[in-house]
Each structure stands twice: as structure tokens, then as C-alpha cells.
N, C-alpha and C positions, 0 to 999 in steps of 0.2 A: 766125729759127733758134732763139732761146731759147724760144719758145712751142712749138715742135716738140720741145723736149727736146735739141736739138743745139747744139753751139757750145761755146765756151770759157766756163767759169764761174769767175770770180775768187773766191778765198776772201774772205769778208766784203763781197762786192759788195752795194751797196745799190741799190734800185730806186725810182723815183718811183711814185706811185699809178697813173699811166697805163701805165708799163712793167709794173708787177706785174699790173695788170688784163689787159693784153695776154698775159702768160704764162699766166694762169689762164683766158683766154678768157671773161672776164666784163666787165660794164660798169664803168666807174669808179665810179658811185654804189654799185653792189653791193659793190665792194671797200672803199670808204669805210665802208660799213655794217659789214663784217667787222672793220675796224680799230676803229671806235667800240665794237663789241661785244667787243673784245679777243680775237676769234677768231685773229687774226694778230698777233704781236708787232710793234711799230713804234716809231719815235721821231720826234719833231718836230724839224725844222730850220726855224726861223722858224714860219711858218703851214703849212708843208708837211710831209706825212708821208713817211717813208722806211722801206722794208721790205727786210730782208735777203733775198737770192736764195735762200739756204739755207732760210729759213722759207717762202718762197713755194713752193719745190719740194716741201718736206715736206708742206705743206698740200694741194698738188695730188695727191701720192701717197696721202695719207690719204683724200681724197675719192674717188679712183679705187678704192681698196680697198673702201670703204663702198658704192660703186655696184656693184662686182662681187658683193659679198655679197648685195645686194638682188636683183640679176638671177639669181644662183644660187638663191636661195630661191623666187623667182617661177617659175623653170624647174622646180624640184623640186615645187612645188605644182601645177603645170599637168598 
């Protein structure tokens, strides 16, 4: 449900890398690369990364807007 953008979102909810990758519909290695490149803010809990749900959803919205802009430009150029 979270990946589809539905469901209850708790304020300050934190996701594991697997959960965050599922929400973004990307592989876990791809998500880890985003974390290592500081594209997504995160914190370490022991050896494991945690990402705030709010940051994951903001990143997903940003990527969606960028994708729409590129598609609009392609349609305009065609």
C-alpha cells in the first residue's frame, strides 16, 4: 500500500533500505547507491541505514516531476 501511495503515513516514520526501495520501486542496491551519494538523507543504526518516509516520498515526487518535464519536452519536440 505504501508503494502505491496509499495508507497511513506516520510522522517521522523511518524505513529500512528494503522498505524504502519497495516504496520507490527500485532495487535495494540502487537505493544504497542513492544513500551513499547523499541523494537521500539517511542515518545509520548500527550498520543499517534508515530513511525517513517523508524524504522517500519527496524524492519520489521530485523524480516524477522531472520525468513529466522530460516527457513534455519530448512530446513538444515531436
